[in-house]
N, C-alpha and C positions, 0 to 999 in steps of 0.2 A: 533692464534698468538703464536709464539714460545717464550718460557721463556728464557731470557738471563742468562748467568752465572755470579753470583755475590755472594761472601761471604767473611767475614772477617777472618783473621788468627785466631782470638780468638775462632772461632767456630770449628776450626779443631779438637780440643780435643773431640768433640762429636762423631767422628768416632770411638773412642776407646770404647764407651759404646753402640753403636748401630750396629747391623750387616748390612753388605752391601746388604740389600734386601729391596724391595719395602715395605713400611709400610702400604700401602693401600691394595694391593692384596696379599702380602706375598708370592709371587711365582716367582718374576723376580728380578734379581740383580739390585741394585740401590745404589749409593754412596752418600756421603755428598754433593758433588757438584751438584747432581741431586735433592737434597732436600729429599733424601731417598724415592723418588717416581720414578717409571719406566716411560718410554716414553708413554706407552699405557695409564696409569692412568692420566698422565699429560694432555692428550687430552681431559679429562673431565672438565678441568678448563675452565670456560667461562668468557672471558674478556668483559667488558662493551664497547660497540661500538655504533656509531651513527646509527639511530637517537636517540637523547636524549634531555630532557628539558634543555634549555640554563641556567636555574637558579639552579635547584636542581640536575641535572644530571641523572634523572630517565630515563632509556632506554625504548624505545617503539618498538614493532614489525612493520614490513613493511618498506616502503620507504617514506621519507619526504625530499624534496629538500630544503625547506626554514627553517631557524631557527625558533623555536617556544618555548613557555613557557607553561608548563602543567597547567591543570585546578586548581590543588591544590595550585600551586605557585601564580596563578592569584587571587585566593580567599583569601589566607593567606599571610600576609606580613612577609617574612622571615628576620631574623636579619643578617644571613650570606649573603655575596655577591655572592657566587658561591659554589656549592658542586659537587664533582666528586668522583667516586669510581673506583677501578681497576678491580674488578671482580663481578660476581653475586654470592651471597651466596646461592648456590644450590648444591645438590649432594655432591661430594667429597670435594669441597671447604668449604661447611658448616660443614662437619664432621671434617675437619682439624682444622678449627678455634675453634670448640667446644673442641676438644682434647687439643689444645694449651692453651685455657683460663681456662678450668675447670678440666682438668686432668693432668696439669703440664707437657704437652708434649712439653717442650721447645726445643727439638731437631728439631721441625718443624720451629723454628724461622728463620733460614737462608732462607728457602724456602719462607715463608710468606713475609719477608722483600724484597726479590728479586722480588716477584710479585707486591708489592706496588710500588717499585722504577721503575719498568719497565714502568708503565703508568705515574706515578707522575713526574718523572724527566723531561721527554720530555715536559710536560705542564708547569712546574714551573721554569725551568732554564731560564737564560737570562732575568729574571724579578727582580725588586727590592723587596726584602722581609726583614723585620726587625726582624723577629723571627718565630720560630716554637714552637707550644704549643700542648701538649697532653691533651686529655679529662681526667680529674682526676677521680679517684674512691674514694669512702669513705674509711677512714682509717681502718674501720672494715673489709671491703671486701679486702683491700690490705693485711691485716694480714692473712686472710683466704686463699687467693690465692697465696700470696707470692711475687707477682709482678703485675705491671700495664702494660698490654700488649700494650696499646696505647702509653705509654711513651717509650717503647722499639722501636716501629715502628717510632715514632716521632724522636727519637735519631738518628736512621739510616738515616732518610730523611734529618735532619738538617746537618748531617755530609757530605752527598753527595752534598747538595746544598751549603755547607759552609756558613750556616746561623745560628745565635745563637739559641741554644735550651733554651727556657725560661720556666724552670720547676718550677718557684716560683711565677707564675702569677695567676693561677686559683686554687681554692680549692673546694672540694665537701663538703659542710657544712650540708647537710641533707641526712640522710640514707633513701634510697628509695627502693621500690620494683623493681625487675628485669623488665626492659621494655618489655622483650620478652613475659611476661605473661599478658600484658595489651592491651586494645583496643587503637586505635589511640587517641581518646579523653582523655582516662585515662592517656596515656603517657604524654600528654601535662601538665596535672595537676600534675603528679607524679614528674616531674623535675622542676616545678615552684619554684623559689627561692632556688634551690638545689646547686647553685654555687655562689661563691663570689670571687671578684678580690682583689689582694693584693694592698692595698692603697699606699704602699711604692714603687710600680713599676710604672714607667712613661710610659703610653701607648698612649698619645695624638699624633694623626697623624700616628700611626704605621700601617704598612701593615703586617698582620699575617697569618700564615698557621696553621689551627687547624686540628689535626690528631686524628682519632678514628679507631677502628677495623671494626665495622659494622654500617651502616646507614640504617634504615628501614623507619620509618616515618620522621626522622630527628629532632624529638623533643629534644633529648639530645644535639646534636651539635648546634641546634638553641638556646637553653637555654644558652649554653656556649658563643655563638657569641653575644647574647644579653647582657650578663654580660660584655664581652670585649668591646662592643660598648659603653656601659654606662660608662666604665672606660676611654673612649677616643680613642679607636682604630678606625682608619679610614676605614680599609678594613679587612674582615675576610673571607678567602677562606678555605673551608673544603675539606680534602682528607681522604677517608677511604679505607681500604683494600677491603671491599666487600659491596655490596648493597643487603640488605635483602628485603623480600616481596614475592609476588607471580609472578614468571617469567616463567611459564610453556611454554608460547609461545616463550620466548627468549632462553630458555635452549635447 
């Protein structure tokens, strides 16, 4: 799948600070509008495609002609109504997200936003949405990192859909271990009661889009969706930049 061209004028200043060379291979010219990634490296990005679980969006290898729900979704009742991801968090994409989140490589943001929008806009436009919400991070992590990557992705998505960005709805009230170092069962426990909804925000009957950067087991977004549903939300659809897990057969 070809990545379309999209970036905001406010990101043009990035070109002043970064050379026009691919930031992945370091040997081929690549400009801001290319995401500072050359055409060859871009072919390593794997978009999520069918067949996939109708509920959580987990992709599966092979061919399946009929809609299906994966075993995990059958066994566990998810609070979100639907979850989808733009890409697989493997190889180059995993490295790019890691650099963006943990190494302050914000020059990758125009590219990552473009990737998210390419898949999300087609699925979400022409539907009624009341708001876009980002998965919050704890204030301590926000100070350490300097920004919330999910908020930045959600902001761009809300802007393109012309839907309100509701950044005062959810809070992360419990400092938790990184989900990436935990097992599936421990992840569920780790985020239990980690989020709280603002009681001053009216959510009854609202249809919401919840945005995060990576979804692996779905424990974090499910905990967020559960909190939103308890606060009155009617529908919570999850969109993430990438889907984590083991996808050797898909990559």
